[in-house]
N, CA, C and O atoms as CSV, one atom per row, in Angstrom:
chain,resi,resn,atom,element,x,y,z
A,1,MET,N,N,-8.255,-20.668,-19.539
A,1,MET,CA,C,-7.546,-20.093,-18.396
A,1,MET,C,C,-8.460,-19.140,-17.642
A,1,MET,O,O,-9.179,-18.345,-18.248
A,2,LEU,N,N,-8.430,-19.221,-16.340
A,2,LEU,CA,C,-9.281,-18.367,-15.523
A,2,LEU,C,C,-8.711,-16.952,-15.458
A,2,LEU,O,O,-7.496,-16.751,-15.475
A,3,THR,N,N,-9.599,-16.000,-15.385
A,3,THR,CA,C,-9.191,-14.605,-15.332
A,3,THR,C,C,-8.714,-14.244,-13.934
A,3,THR,O,O,-9.321,-14.623,-12.932
A,4,GLN,N,N,-7.635,-13.518,-13.893
A,4,GLN,CA,C,-7.103,-13.063,-12.617
A,4,GLN,C,C,-7.641,-11.659,-12.344
A,4,GLN,O,O,-7.653,-10.804,-13.230
A,5,THR,N,N,-8.077,-11.440,-11.133
A,5,THR,CA,C,-8.600,-10.151,-10.717
A,5,THR,C,C,-7.567,-9.472,-9.832
A,5,THR,O,O,-7.057,-10.065,-8.881
A,6,LYS,N,N,-7.266,-8.218,-10.159
A,6,LYS,CA,C,-6.300,-7.459,-9.370
A,6,LYS,C,C,-7.021,-6.846,-8.173
A,6,LYS,O,O,-8.148,-6.364,-8.293
A,7,PHE,N,N,-6.358,-6.871,-7.020
A,7,PHE,CA,C,-6.928,-6.209,-5.856
A,7,PHE,C,C,-5.825,-5.550,-5.034
A,7,PHE,O,O,-4.663,-5.952,-5.083
A,8,GLU,N,N,-6.219,-4.530,-4.281
A,8,GLU,CA,C,-5.283,-3.819,-3.415
A,8,GLU,C,C,-5.829,-3.777,-2.004
A,8,GLU,O,O,-7.031,-3.629,-1.787
A,9,LEU,N,N,-4.930,-3.910,-1.056
A,9,LEU,CA,C,-5.291,-3.792,0.350
A,9,LEU,C,C,-4.349,-2.774,0.984
A,9,LEU,O,O,-3.160,-2.730,0.665
A,10,GLU,N,N,-4.889,-1.959,1.882
A,10,GLU,CA,C,-4.055,-0.972,2.556
A,10,GLU,C,C,-4.103,-1.209,4.061
A,10,GLU,O,O,-5.175,-1.370,4.644
A,11,PHE,N,N,-2.921,-1.226,4.678
A,11,PHE,CA,C,-2.803,-1.456,6.111
A,11,PHE,C,C,-1.970,-0.342,6.738
A,11,PHE,O,O,-0.819,-0.151,6.347
A,12,PRO,N,N,-2.520,0.396,7.700
A,12,PRO,CA,C,-1.682,1.358,8.414
A,12,PRO,C,C,-0.716,0.575,9.312
A,12,PRO,O,O,-1.123,-0.365,9.995
A,13,ILE,N,N,0.541,0.961,9.308
A,13,ILE,CA,C,1.545,0.265,10.117
A,13,ILE,C,C,2.429,1.298,10.786
A,13,ILE,O,O,2.934,2.217,10.140
A,14,GLN,N,N,2.610,1.137,12.081
A,14,GLN,CA,C,3.455,2.079,12.814
A,14,GLN,C,C,4.891,1.572,12.801
A,14,GLN,O,O,5.336,0.877,13.714
A,15,ALA,N,N,5.600,1.940,11.741
A,15,ALA,CA,C,7.006,1.552,11.597
A,15,ALA,C,C,7.613,2.457,10.545
A,15,ALA,O,O,6.903,2.996,9.696
A,16,SER,N,N,8.919,2.625,10.597
A,16,SER,CA,C,9.570,3.458,9.586
A,16,SER,C,C,9.644,2.684,8.272
A,16,SER,O,O,9.761,1.458,8.279
A,17,PRO,N,N,9.574,3.405,7.128
A,17,PRO,CA,C,9.694,2.728,5.832
A,17,PRO,C,C,10.975,1.899,5.729
A,17,PRO,O,O,10.965,0.806,5.162
A,18,GLN,N,N,12.085,2.422,6.281
A,18,GLN,CA,C,13.367,1.712,6.202
A,18,GLN,C,C,13.287,0.375,6.930
A,18,GLN,O,O,13.747,-0.648,6.425
A,19,MET,N,N,12.696,0.398,8.124
A,19,MET,CA,C,12.593,-0.833,8.905
A,19,MET,C,C,11.627,-1.806,8.233
A,19,MET,O,O,11.908,-2.998,8.111
A,20,LEU,N,N,10.499,-1.279,7.805
A,20,LEU,CA,C,9.473,-2.103,7.172
A,20,LEU,C,C,9.998,-2.790,5.919
A,20,LEU,O,O,9.721,-3.966,5.682
A,21,PHE,N,N,10.761,-2.046,5.116
A,21,PHE,CA,C,11.239,-2.570,3.835
A,21,PHE,C,C,12.077,-3.833,4.016
A,21,PHE,O,O,12.058,-4.726,3.169
A,22,GLN,N,N,12.815,-3.901,5.130
A,22,GLN,CA,C,13.652,-5.081,5.389
A,22,GLN,C,C,12.808,-6.358,5.466
A,22,GLN,O,O,13.295,-7.452,5.178
A,23,TYR,N,N,11.539,-6.204,5.857
A,23,TYR,CA,C,10.667,-7.370,5.988
A,23,TYR,C,C,10.099,-7.839,4.651
A,23,TYR,O,O,9.489,-8.905,4.583
A,24,PHE,N,N,10.291,-7.061,3.591
A,24,PHE,CA,C,9.791,-7.449,2.258
A,24,PHE,C,C,10.908,-7.806,1.299
A,24,PHE,O,O,10.699,-8.567,0.354
A,25,ALA,N,N,12.098,-7.260,1.533
A,25,ALA,CA,C,13.155,-7.352,0.527
A,25,ALA,C,C,14.306,-8.256,0.930
A,25,ALA,O,O,15.262,-8.413,0.171
A,26,THR,N,N,14.228,-8.852,2.115
A,26,THR,CA,C,15.310,-9.748,2.525
A,26,THR,C,C,14.717,-11.119,2.885
A,26,THR,O,O,13.619,-11.204,3.433
A,27,PRO,N,N,15.449,-12.173,2.573
A,27,PRO,CA,C,14.973,-13.517,2.930
A,27,PRO,C,C,14.709,-13.651,4.433
A,27,PRO,O,O,13.717,-14.256,4.841
A,28,SER,N,N,15.597,-13.088,5.251
A,28,SER,CA,C,15.402,-13.221,6.704
A,28,SER,C,C,14.155,-12.463,7.147
A,28,SER,O,O,13.408,-12.943,7.999
A,29,GLY,N,N,13.926,-11.287,6.579
A,29,GLY,CA,C,12.731,-10.514,6.925
A,29,GLY,C,C,11.466,-11.227,6.496
A,29,GLY,O,O,10.512,-11.329,7.267
A,30,LEU,N,N,11.454,-11.726,5.261
A,30,LEU,CA,C,10.269,-12.425,4.744
A,30,LEU,C,C,9.978,-13.710,5.523
A,30,LEU,O,O,8.818,-14.074,5.719
A,31,SER,N,N,11.034,-14.391,5.962
A,31,SER,CA,C,10.798,-15.658,6.665
A,31,SER,C,C,10.302,-15.425,8.089
A,31,SER,O,O,9.876,-16.371,8.753
A,32,GLU,N,N,10.350,-14.184,8.568
A,32,GLU,CA,C,9.825,-13.905,9.906
A,32,GLU,C,C,8.304,-13.815,9.934
A,32,GLU,O,O,7.691,-13.978,10.990
A,33,TRP,N,N,7.685,-13.554,8.766
A,33,TRP,CA,C,6.231,-13.360,8.801
A,33,TRP,C,C,5.490,-13.911,7.587
A,33,TRP,O,O,4.291,-14.179,7.669
A,34,PHE,N,N,6.177,-14.083,6.472
A,34,PHE,CA,C,5.473,-14.413,5.231
A,34,PHE,C,C,5.509,-15.892,4.889
A,34,PHE,O,O,4.512,-16.451,4.432
A,35,ALA,N,N,6.643,-16.520,5.106
A,35,ALA,CA,C,6.794,-17.942,4.761
A,35,ALA,C,C,7.585,-18.621,5.871
A,35,ALA,O,O,8.202,-17.957,6.704
A,36,ASP,N,N,7.560,-19.950,5.873
A,36,ASP,CA,C,8.323,-20.692,6.883
A,36,ASP,C,C,9.818,-20.452,6.715
A,36,ASP,O,O,10.562,-20.337,7.689
A,37,ASN,N,N,10.234,-20.379,5.460
A,37,ASN,CA,C,11.640,-20.136,5.151
A,37,ASN,C,C,11.720,-19.470,3.786
A,37,ASN,O,O,10.875,-19.705,2.922
A,38,VAL,N,N,12.741,-18.635,3.597
A,38,VAL,CA,C,12.931,-17.942,2.320
A,38,VAL,C,C,14.415,-17.954,1.992
A,38,VAL,O,O,15.252,-17.601,2.823
A,39,ASN,N,N,14.728,-18.363,0.769
A,39,ASN,CA,C,16.117,-18.352,0.296
A,39,ASN,C,C,16.209,-17.452,-0.924
A,39,ASN,O,O,15.244,-17.285,-1.669
A,40,LEU,N,N,17.381,-16.879,-1.110
A,40,LEU,CA,C,17.610,-16.011,-2.259
A,40,LEU,C,C,18.849,-16.490,-2.987
A,40,LEU,O,O,19.924,-16.602,-2.398
A,41,ARG,N,N,18.694,-16.775,-4.286
A,41,ARG,CA,C,19.836,-17.142,-5.119
A,41,ARG,C,C,19.750,-16.293,-6.367
A,41,ARG,O,O,18.813,-16.432,-7.154
A,42,GLY,N,N,20.728,-15.409,-6.557
A,42,GLY,CA,C,20.660,-14.466,-7.671
A,42,GLY,C,C,19.501,-13.528,-7.416
A,42,GLY,O,O,19.450,-12.868,-6.378
A,43,ASP,N,N,18.553,-13.461,-8.368
A,43,ASP,CA,C,17.369,-12.620,-8.139
A,43,ASP,C,C,16.118,-13.472,-7.938
A,43,ASP,O,O,14.996,-12.982,-8.063
A,44,ILE,N,N,16.324,-14.767,-7.622
A,44,ILE,CA,C,15.203,-15.678,-7.423
A,44,ILE,C,C,15.023,-15.970,-5.931
A,44,ILE,O,O,15.921,-16.486,-5.266
A,45,TYR,N,N,13.845,-15.627,-5.434
A,45,TYR,CA,C,13.482,-15.930,-4.050
A,45,TYR,C,C,12.748,-17.267,-4.040
A,45,TYR,O,O,11.870,-17.499,-4.871
A,46,THR,N,N,13.101,-18.139,-3.112
A,46,THR,CA,C,12.382,-19.390,-2.927
A,46,THR,C,C,11.647,-19.302,-1.603
A,46,THR,O,O,12.264,-19.189,-0.544
A,47,PHE,N,N,10.318,-19.355,-1.671
A,47,PHE,CA,C,9.473,-19.302,-0.485
A,47,PHE,C,C,9.064,-20.727,-0.134
A,47,PHE,O,O,8.643,-21.489,-1.004
A,48,ILE,N,N,9.189,-21.083,1.132
A,48,ILE,CA,C,8.869,-22.439,1.563
A,48,ILE,C,C,7.769,-22.389,2.622
A,48,ILE,O,O,7.906,-21.741,3.659
A,49,TRP,N,N,6.666,-23.100,2.326
A,49,TRP,CA,C,5.550,-23.242,3.261
A,49,TRP,C,C,5.294,-24.724,3.434
A,49,TRP,O,O,5.086,-25.433,2.449
A,50,ASP,N,N,5.306,-25.203,4.664
A,50,ASP,CA,C,5.009,-26.612,4.942
A,50,ASP,C,C,5.727,-27.553,3.970
A,50,ASP,O,O,5.148,-28.534,3.505
A,51,GLY,N,N,6.966,-27.253,3.674
A,51,GLY,CA,C,7.753,-28.115,2.804
A,51,GLY,C,C,7.546,-27.890,1.313
A,51,GLY,O,O,8.312,-28.410,0.502
A,52,ALA,N,N,6.520,-27.119,0.934
A,52,ALA,CA,C,6.288,-26.833,-0.492
A,52,ALA,C,C,7.047,-25.565,-0.873
A,52,ALA,O,O,7.080,-24.594,-0.118
A,53,GLU,N,N,7.655,-25.594,-2.056
A,53,GLU,CA,C,8.432,-24.447,-2.508
A,53,GLU,C,C,7.723,-23.691,-3.622
A,53,GLU,O,O,7.121,-24.292,-4.511
A,54,GLU,N,N,7.801,-22.374,-3.562
A,54,GLU,CA,C,7.331,-21.508,-4.649
A,54,GLU,C,C,8.463,-20.545,-4.939
A,54,GLU,O,O,9.047,-19.965,-4.023
A,55,LYS,N,N,8.769,-20.374,-6.216
A,55,LYS,CA,C,9.853,-19.461,-6.579
A,55,LYS,C,C,9.279,-18.200,-7.216
A,55,LYS,O,O,8.318,-18.242,-7.984
A,56,ALA,N,N,9.908,-17.074,-6.867
A,56,ALA,CA,C,9.478,-15.788,-7.419
A,56,ALA,C,C,10.709,-14.963,-7.751
A,56,ALA,O,O,11.766,-15.122,-7.140
A,57,LYS,N,N,10.553,-14.078,-8.731
A,57,LYS,CA,C,11.662,-13.170,-9.020
A,57,LYS,C,C,11.183,-11.735,-8.835
A,57,LYS,O,O,9.994,-11.433,-8.945
A,58,VAL,N,N,12.134,-10.874,-8.554
A,58,VAL,CA,C,11.820,-9.464,-8.354
A,58,VAL,C,C,11.689,-8.797,-9.720
A,58,VAL,O,O,12.593,-8.878,-10.552
A,59,LEU,N,N,10.559,-8.143,-9.939
A,59,LEU,CA,C,10.345,-7.395,-11.184
A,59,LEU,C,C,10.802,-5.956,-11.036
A,59,LEU,O,O,11.302,-5.348,-11.983
A,60,GLN,N,N,10.626,-5.419,-9.838
A,60,GLN,CA,C,10.949,-4.014,-9.623
A,60,GLN,C,C,11.221,-3.801,-8.138
A,60,GLN,O,O,10.545,-4.374,-7.284
A,61,GLU,N,N,12.213,-2.973,-7.845
A,61,GLU,CA,C,12.519,-2.697,-6.450
A,61,GLU,C,C,12.972,-1.254,-6.315
A,61,GLU,O,O,13.863,-0.800,-7.034
A,62,ARG,N,N,12.352,-0.538,-5.389
A,62,ARG,CA,C,12.803,0.801,-5.007
A,62,ARG,C,C,13.012,0.765,-3.504
A,62,ARG,O,O,12.044,0.675,-2.749
A,63,PRO,N,N,14.270,0.835,-3.054
A,63,PRO,CA,C,14.548,0.711,-1.624
A,63,PRO,C,C,13.662,1.620,-0.770
A,63,PRO,O,O,13.446,2.790,-1.084
A,64,ASN,N,N,13.160,1.038,0.319
A,64,ASN,CA,C,12.310,1.710,1.310
A,64,ASN,C,C,10.985,2.202,0.742
A,64,ASN,O,O,10.259,2.943,1.405
A,65,GLU,N,N,10.667,1.789,-0.491
A,65,GLU,CA,C,9.432,2.248,-1.112
A,65,GLU,C,C,8.553,1.097,-1.591
A,65,GLU,O,O,7.393,0.986,-1.194
A,66,LYS,N,N,9.118,0.234,-2.453
A,66,LYS,CA,C,8.305,-0.883,-2.930
A,66,LYS,C,C,9.161,-1.990,-3.507
A,66,LYS,O,O,10.303,-1.785,-3.920
A,67,ILE,N,N,8.560,-3.182,-3.518
A,67,ILE,CA,C,9.185,-4.324,-4.181
A,67,ILE,C,C,8.066,-5.146,-4.812
A,67,ILE,O,O,7.035,-5.412,-4.194
A,68,LYS,N,N,8.300,-5.535,-6.054
A,68,LYS,CA,C,7.282,-6.260,-6.832
A,68,LYS,C,C,7.864,-7.595,-7.275
A,68,LYS,O,O,8.956,-7.655,-7.839
A,69,PHE,N,N,7.116,-8.669,-7.012
A,69,PHE,CA,C,7.534,-10.026,-7.369
A,69,PHE,C,C,6.570,-10.632,-8.378
A,69,PHE,O,O,5.402,-10.247,-8.443
A,70,THR,N,N,7.064,-11.578,-9.160
A,70,THR,CA,C,6.179,-12.439,-9.942
A,70,THR,C,C,6.589,-13.884,-9.674
A,70,THR,O,O,7.774,-14.192,-9.551
A,71,TRP,N,N,5.594,-14.764,-9.584
A,71,TRP,CA,C,5.884,-16.192,-9.395
A,71,TRP,C,C,6.454,-16.744,-10.695
A,71,TRP,O,O,5.958,-16.423,-11.774
A,72,LEU,N,N,7.480,-17.563,-10.603
A,72,LEU,CA,C,8.105,-18.119,-11.810
A,72,LEU,C,C,7.138,-18.970,-12.614
A,72,LEU,O,O,7.218,-19.007,-13.842
A,73,GLU,N,N,6.221,-19.658,-11.934
A,73,GLU,CA,C,5.280,-20.519,-12.666
A,73,GLU,C,C,4.210,-19.697,-13.386
A,73,GLU,O,O,3.483,-20.227,-14.226
A,74,GLU,N,N,4.112,-18.425,-13.066
A,74,GLU,CA,C,3.123,-17.546,-13.698
A,74,GLU,C,C,3.658,-17.115,-15.067
A,74,GLU,O,O,4.718,-16.496,-15.158
A,75,GLU,N,N,2.930,-17.441,-16.111
A,75,GLU,CA,C,3.417,-17.119,-17.452
A,75,GLU,C,C,3.203,-15.649,-17.798
A,75,GLU,O,O,3.932,-15.087,-18.614
A,76,ASN,N,N,2.208,-15.032,-17.180
A,76,ASN,CA,C,1.883,-13.653,-17.494
A,76,ASN,C,C,2.580,-12.721,-16.511
A,76,ASN,O,O,2.242,-12.705,-15.328
A,77,GLU,N,N,3.565,-11.933,-16.995
A,77,GLU,CA,C,4.310,-11.046,-16.092
A,77,GLU,C,C,3.464,-9.884,-15.585
A,77,GLU,O,O,3.900,-9.133,-14.713
A,78,LYS,N,N,2.248,-9.731,-16.130
A,78,LYS,CA,C,1.358,-8.695,-15.621
A,78,LYS,C,C,0.684,-9.155,-14.326
A,78,LYS,O,O,-0.001,-8.377,-13.662
A,79,ILE,N,N,0.886,-10.422,-13.979
A,79,ILE,CA,C,0.368,-10.968,-12.724
A,79,ILE,C,C,1.521,-10.930,-11.726
A,79,ILE,O,O,2.561,-11.550,-11.949
A,80,TYR,N,N,1.337,-10.207,-10.634
A,80,TYR,CA,C,2.427,-10.020,-9.678
A,80,TYR,C,C,1.854,-9.799,-8.282
A,80,TYR,O,O,0.640,-9.705,-8.099
A,81,PHE,N,N,2.746,-9.719,-7.308
A,81,PHE,CA,C,2.342,-9.227,-5.997
A,81,PHE,C,C,3.376,-8.198,-5.569
A,81,PHE,O,O,4.574,-8.343,-5.815
A,82,GLU,N,N,2.878,-7.160,-4.924
A,82,GLU,CA,C,3.739,-6.016,-4.625
A,82,GLU,C,C,3.486,-5.514,-3.208
A,82,GLU,O,O,2.353,-5.464,-2.730
A,83,PHE,N,N,4.583,-5.146,-2.560
A,83,PHE,CA,C,4.520,-4.475,-1.263
A,83,PHE,C,C,4.942,-3.033,-1.503
A,83,PHE,O,O,6.059,-2.781,-1.957
A,84,LYS,N,N,4.067,-2.093,-1.205
A,84,LYS,CA,C,4.385,-0.685,-1.416
A,84,LYS,C,C,4.200,0.065,-0.105
A,84,LYS,O,O,3.173,-0.072,0.558
A,85,ILE,N,N,5.191,0.851,0.259
A,85,ILE,CA,C,5.139,1.624,1.493
A,85,ILE,C,C,4.808,3.061,1.127
A,85,ILE,O,O,5.492,3.689,0.319
A,86,GLN,N,N,3.753,3.564,1.733
A,86,GLN,CA,C,3.308,4.921,1.427
A,86,GLN,C,C,3.337,5.742,2.713
A,86,GLN,O,O,2.850,5.299,3.753
A,87,VAL,N,N,3.911,6.938,2.633
A,87,VAL,CA,C,3.973,7.813,3.800
A,87,VAL,C,C,3.138,9.054,3.515
A,87,VAL,O,O,3.343,9.732,2.508
A,88,ASP,N,N,2.196,9.347,4.407
A,88,ASP,CA,C,1.373,10.541,4.274
A,88,ASP,C,C,2.251,11.767,4.542
A,88,ASP,O,O,2.885,11.863,5.593
A,89,GLU,N,N,2.284,12.697,3.590
A,89,GLU,CA,C,3.177,13.852,3.721
A,89,GLU,C,C,2.856,14.710,4.931
A,89,GLU,O,O,3.766,15.245,5.565
A,90,LEU,N,N,1.589,14.850,5.263
A,90,LEU,CA,C,1.201,15.700,6.389
A,90,LEU,C,C,1.360,15.013,7.732
A,90,LEU,O,O,2.015,15.537,8.633
A,91,THR,N,N,0.756,13.833,7.863
A,91,THR,CA,C,0.727,13.165,9.167
A,91,THR,C,C,1.939,12.259,9.390
A,91,THR,O,O,2.212,11.848,10.517
A,92,LYS,N,N,2.663,11.951,8.317
A,92,LYS,CA,C,3.796,11.007,8.355
A,92,LYS,C,C,3.345,9.589,8.696
A,92,LYS,O,O,4.168,8.738,9.032
A,93,ASP,N,N,2.032,9.333,8.611
A,93,ASP,CA,C,1.532,7.978,8.846
A,93,ASP,C,C,2.034,7.061,7.739
A,93,ASP,O,O,2.064,7.438,6.568
A,94,VAL,N,N,2.425,5.859,8.125
A,94,VAL,CA,C,2.945,4.880,7.171
A,94,VAL,C,C,1.861,3.846,6.877
A,94,VAL,O,O,1.245,3.292,7.787
A,95,SER,N,N,1.645,3.601,5.595
A,95,SER,CA,C,0.708,2.552,5.176
A,95,SER,C,C,1.429,1.577,4.280
A,95,SER,O,O,2.330,1.941,3.524
A,96,LEU,N,N,1.014,0.332,4.382
A,96,LEU,CA,C,1.512,-0.702,3.493
A,96,LEU,C,C,0.393,-1.018,2.519
A,96,LEU,O,O,-0.727,-1.334,2.921
A,97,ILE,N,N,0.708,-0.930,1.235
A,97,ILE,CA,C,-0.282,-1.264,0.217
A,97,ILE,C,C,0.174,-2.538,-0.478
A,97,ILE,O,O,1.272,-2.615,-1.030
A,98,ILE,N,N,-0.697,-3.528,-0.432
A,98,ILE,CA,C,-0.398,-4.811,-1.083
A,98,ILE,C,C,-1.256,-4.916,-2.325
A,98,ILE,O,O,-2.474,-4.749,-2.274
A,99,THR,N,N,-0.609,-5.193,-3.436
A,99,THR,CA,C,-1.322,-5.454,-4.682
A,99,THR,C,C,-1.088,-6.920,-5.020
A,99,THR,O,O,0.038,-7.413,-4.964
A,100,ASP,N,N,-2.163,-7.603,-5.368
A,100,ASP,CA,C,-2.035,-9.012,-5.717
A,100,ASP,C,C,-3.129,-9.359,-6.719
A,100,ASP,O,O,-4.001,-8.541,-7.011
A,101,PHE,N,N,-3.072,-10.551,-7.228
A,101,PHE,CA,C,-4.061,-11.052,-8.185
A,101,PHE,C,C,-4.579,-12.386,-7.682
A,101,PHE,O,O,-3.849,-13.157,-7.059
A,102,ALA,N,N,-5.845,-12.649,-7.960
A,102,ALA,CA,C,-6.428,-13.944,-7.621
A,102,ALA,C,C,-7.529,-14.237,-8.623
A,102,ALA,O,O,-8.079,-13.331,-9.249
A,103,GLU,N,N,-7.838,-15.508,-8.764
A,103,GLU,CA,C,-8.981,-15.869,-9.600
A,103,GLU,C,C,-10.217,-15.293,-8.932
A,103,GLU,O,O,-10.295,-15.198,-7.707
A,104,GLU,N,N,-11.185,-14.909,-9.764
A,104,GLU,CA,C,-12.352,-14.182,-9.270
A,104,GLU,C,C,-12.990,-14.788,-8.031
A,104,GLU,O,O,-13.350,-14.076,-7.094
A,105,ASP,N,N,-13.129,-16.120,-8.034
A,105,ASP,CA,C,-13.791,-16.768,-6.902
A,105,ASP,C,C,-12.870,-16.956,-5.695
A,105,ASP,O,O,-13.287,-17.508,-4.676
A,106,GLU,N,N,-11.610,-16.495,-5.808
A,106,GLU,CA,C,-10.656,-16.654,-4.708
A,106,GLU,C,C,-10.173,-15.324,-4.140
A,106,GLU,O,O,-9.292,-15.299,-3.280
A,107,VAL,N,N,-10.750,-14.211,-4.620
A,107,VAL,CA,C,-10.295,-12.892,-4.166
A,107,VAL,C,C,-10.498,-12.730,-2.656
A,107,VAL,O,O,-9.590,-12.281,-1.956
A,108,ASP,N,N,-11.677,-13.092,-2.154
A,108,ASP,CA,C,-11.938,-12.943,-0.715
A,108,ASP,C,C,-10.972,-13.777,0.112
A,108,ASP,O,O,-10.464,-13.335,1.143
A,109,GLU,N,N,-10.731,-14.993,-0.363
A,109,GLU,CA,C,-9.793,-15.889,0.315
A,109,GLU,C,C,-8.387,-15.283,0.328
A,109,GLU,O,O,-7.691,-15.336,1.342
A,110,SER,N,N,-7.977,-14.710,-0.802
A,110,SER,CA,C,-6.656,-14.086,-0.904
A,110,SER,C,C,-6.546,-12.873,0.011
A,110,SER,O,O,-5.518,-12.661,0.653
A,111,LYS,N,N,-7.611,-12.082,0.065
A,111,LYS,CA,C,-7.597,-10.913,0.952
A,111,LYS,C,C,-7.456,-11.361,2.406
A,111,LYS,O,O,-6.725,-10.752,3.187
A,112,MET,N,N,-8.164,-12.431,2.753
A,112,MET,CA,C,-8.076,-12.948,4.116
A,112,MET,C,C,-6.655,-13.441,4.409
A,112,MET,O,O,-6.125,-13.225,5.499
A,113,PHE,N,N,-6.050,-14.102,3.427
A,113,PHE,CA,C,-4.658,-14.558,3.566
A,113,PHE,C,C,-3.755,-13.370,3.900
A,113,PHE,O,O,-2.959,-13.430,4.837
A,114,TRP,N,N,-3.888,-12.288,3.122
A,114,TRP,CA,C,-3.036,-11.117,3.349
A,114,TRP,C,C,-3.322,-10.467,4.705
A,114,TRP,O,O,-2.400,-10.047,5.403
A,115,GLU,N,N,-4.594,-10.387,5.071
A,115,GLU,CA,C,-4.930,-9.798,6.376
A,115,GLU,C,C,-4.264,-10.585,7.500
A,115,GLU,O,O,-3.734,-10.002,8.446
A,116,ASN,N,N,-4.293,-11.902,7.390
A,116,ASN,CA,C,-3.638,-12.745,8.400
A,116,ASN,C,C,-2.129,-12.550,8.386
A,116,ASN,O,O,-1.503,-12.460,9.442
A,117,GLN,N,N,-1.540,-12.485,7.186
A,117,GLN,CA,C,-0.094,-12.310,7.086
A,117,GLN,C,C,0.329,-10.963,7.674
A,117,GLN,O,O,1.342,-10.881,8.368
A,118,ILE,N,N,-0.437,-9.916,7.403
A,118,ILE,CA,C,-0.071,-8.593,7.900
A,118,ILE,C,C,-0.248,-8.515,9.417
A,118,ILE,O,O,0.503,-7.808,10.089
A,119,GLU,N,N,-1.229,-9.231,9.958
A,119,GLU,CA,C,-1.339,-9.323,11.416
A,119,GLU,C,C,-0.060,-9.944,11.982
A,119,GLU,O,O,0.476,-9.493,12.995
A,120,GLU,N,N,0.410,-10.982,11.306
A,120,GLU,CA,C,1.652,-11.656,11.707
A,120,GLU,C,C,2.825,-10.680,11.626
A,120,GLU,O,O,3.664,-10.635,12.525
A,121,LEU,N,N,2.878,-9.904,10.550
A,121,LEU,CA,C,3.949,-8.915,10.385
A,121,LEU,C,C,3.894,-7.879,11.504
A,121,LEU,O,O,4.918,-7.569,12.113
A,122,LYS,N,N,2.717,-7.350,11.775
A,122,LYS,CA,C,2.573,-6.337,12.838
A,122,LYS,C,C,3.006,-6.913,14.181
A,122,LYS,O,O,3.666,-6.240,14.972
A,123,HIS,N,N,2.632,-8.148,14.427
A,123,HIS,CA,C,3.010,-8.827,15.669
A,123,HIS,C,C,4.541,-8.975,15.736
A,123,HIS,O,O,5.152,-8.759,16.783
A,124,THR,N,N,5.138,-9.343,14.607
A,124,THR,CA,C,6.588,-9.543,14.522
A,124,THR,C,C,7.351,-8.257,14.820
A,124,THR,O,O,8.356,-8.275,15.532
A,125,ILE,N,N,6.867,-7.133,14.270
A,125,ILE,CA,C,7.617,-5.881,14.451
A,125,ILE,C,C,7.104,-5.072,15.636
A,125,ILE,O,O,7.633,-4.006,15.948
A,126,GLY,N,N,6.065,-5.593,16.294
A,126,GLY,CA,C,5.533,-4.907,17.464
A,126,GLY,C,C,4.809,-3.611,17.127
A,126,GLY,O,O,4.796,-2.671,17.922
A,127,ALA,N,N,4.204,-3.569,15.939
A,127,ALA,CA,C,3.500,-2.343,15.522
A,127,ALA,C,C,2.032,-2.416,15.903
A,127,ALA,O,O,1.277,-1.480,15.637
């Protein structure tokens, strides 16, 4: 089995944590920027891209702060992806921190994927 490498990306986003969180924790929000379509049944999210489905479950959720998912096909629950909203106490600047895992030779590709997705998110919310 190939080793998964953890990585974090930080994106400044001009939006309130409450508004931003809706784009990570709801099927309608996620389908606006992350996947073609997203369905939620129980605690299982189904993400659909070009007709292919990937299922994920929520491992942890703190409203307006963070949500952590793991793919159902992933056997290791230590492998996850997380959206975390961080607010600077002094400046009140909002940052989105994405934590994800990728195989060592795919980290750059994964980072590029997230950069593109976050551009899409910023475009969607007009930030």
